[in-house]
Phi, psi and omega in degrees: 000154177250155181286161175299326180294322180294315179299319180293324177299319176297318183293318185266001183054039179287140177281125180212187178278000175272086188299319185293328177291325178300316179301309182301314180296318182291321179292322179295321179294320178299316179300312182299318180294333182283337180271179176295154181301143182156174183291146179283121182270162176298325179295319179294322174297318178300316179296322179294318180296324180294317179296319180296318179297319179294318185291322184266351180074012182277133183249163175088169179294158182299324181299330180295331181278352184254006179302131179088348177286148178238155181285133180286344179276310187252341183084356183274166179297137182286325183235159181165187178303130184264140179274329188236128172264137186254126174254125188208171175262135180287342178269006174274166178298126180289323177298319178293325177298309181294326177297323178296320180291320179297317178295322180290328179292341175053044177092349178273089183289347176264005176288130188261139178235135178269112179245122184306329179305320184260339186261356179242158180276109184290336181273333179233094182300150180296149177295325179235081182299327178293315179297326177298312181298319181298320180289325181291317181289317178296327182276349183265147176290325181220157172235122184257115176270121179256119183246131173272183185302326182264007180050045184300324183300328182282357177262353185261132187294317180297317181295314178305319181296314176302313186292320179296317176300315183294318180294322178298329181271355180075028184248000191277138169229162181221140176218168181270136176293153186077198177225056179298148184297326185247019174059244183276359179120180184210028187217172174299323180296322176295319178298314180295318178303313185279338171298315177296318182297315184289317180299334185278352180296126184212121181296323181292320186272348177298147185236157170235157183298317180261131177297328182294326178295317179301313182297321181295312183296313182295321178295319180297314181296324179293320182286328185257295185295315181295320182289330181279356179088001184280304181080131182298316183293324177292316179295326180289321177297319178292324177294318178297323178296317177298317182295320179298315181296316183288311185285319177295324179298319180291324180292322179298316176302317180293322180293324178293316180298321181286336182085025182270090185297322182296317177294320180300314181300317181294324180289318177298319176297329180283355176103008180291137182292131175286358178270006183302146181227157175274184184295342181262000180091006178285133180279165179300319179294324177294318181296316179297316178300317180297328181267006177074025181258078184293326179293324177289322177299317180294320179300314182291321178298313181297317179296321178294321180292329179296334182272358182265153175265123183253123182283144178284159178298326183289347177284347179252331182223143169286141185306315181294326178292321179296317178296316182292322179292319177301316182294318182293319181276347178073026184273306184228136176296136179306323184294336177281326181282324189305319181294345181267354180285146182256002175249143172292125188258346185070213180276114180303324183292348180267010179299145183293106184292335184297323181292327188253017182282337180276111181296327178296324180293318178297315179299320180298324183275331187266337186241137176298147183304319182296340183276342182258351182254142175279130184260003176086352181250028177087014180294146180287156177235158180221130174238164180300336183279343180267152183277157176301326182293320179296318179296318180299317183292319182292325180287327186299321182301311180292327179293317178294324176299316181295318179295326182297325180295336182247014183286119179304335184282000178290343172080002180254133179249147174284142180211000000 
């Protein structure tokens, strides 16, 4: 694998001490100039590298020619074991591909990515391409799927094979090609666009450059995945679910930052989790609050609460015990609580006083043990001689302090 800095150097044709990358970039530019005007694709760079290798008589993948080279920026090795394998479309923009890797590296220019363009021998294809892809995916810690606006990668059979392997192994991540400010978008239009792109993913309609590769891949999946009980269609359905969660989640983050309430509503209705967080751990409510969008913050809060399970009062107290404890502690009049009970109580005045004559027993049943014991850190205590109101007031101060530390309305975001 090569570093993000090396890939960026090839894309920009930057002059450095990595001579082989200069050759690749220069040849790629010449190839792009010979073609019609348009973005330089990964395929055109590959063709330029193949011609350069033929003319110079150099064999093997590009990374093999860079062994021992160091980055002029960081001083680290340009090539070495890669942590991330990259799945991408060869007909996509090469500059956008490398820009996506630079953004993903987040400033770590020595982070290595395995890109087939550089790590395979372009002049001599492998004898077992399926085994080669399986080893690349299996040997990487992560597989990064890079998608352009048209999701070209999801129309290619080899890329789908890589991505299905990665998702099945729990290694898949997805990012947008290039380095757009809002990634996959921040609007209802973006949601609809990516809904259409994901819905259009189809194993049967996906293509490979060589018809022989199509036959080989489809035969392999029938012999292995189908017989193992996985099934291509089942795996594809799981992949689409993953892509919707990841891509829609990124769009929701963008919509909240933008303050587009209508888009936020549409995304939540589409099933995007209101628990979504950005790369720094900021919640949607915190982002909305920081941007002064109280209506969006409230919308997300309400949707998040709908997804929570709320325990009923009866799961903590038996109705008769609650009434008796309320009367004993003098907190709430029994007559106020009785209408809300779901069990027939009969005559409240006929409760067995003998059971509730022991104030310690009432405290034991009505108050959690941690509320009555001192934990040494200033925790409140409760004794039968103190009122429920006193205990509530002493506990409330520490609770409010804890809540304040996590209050989205504080307006501060992690970065």
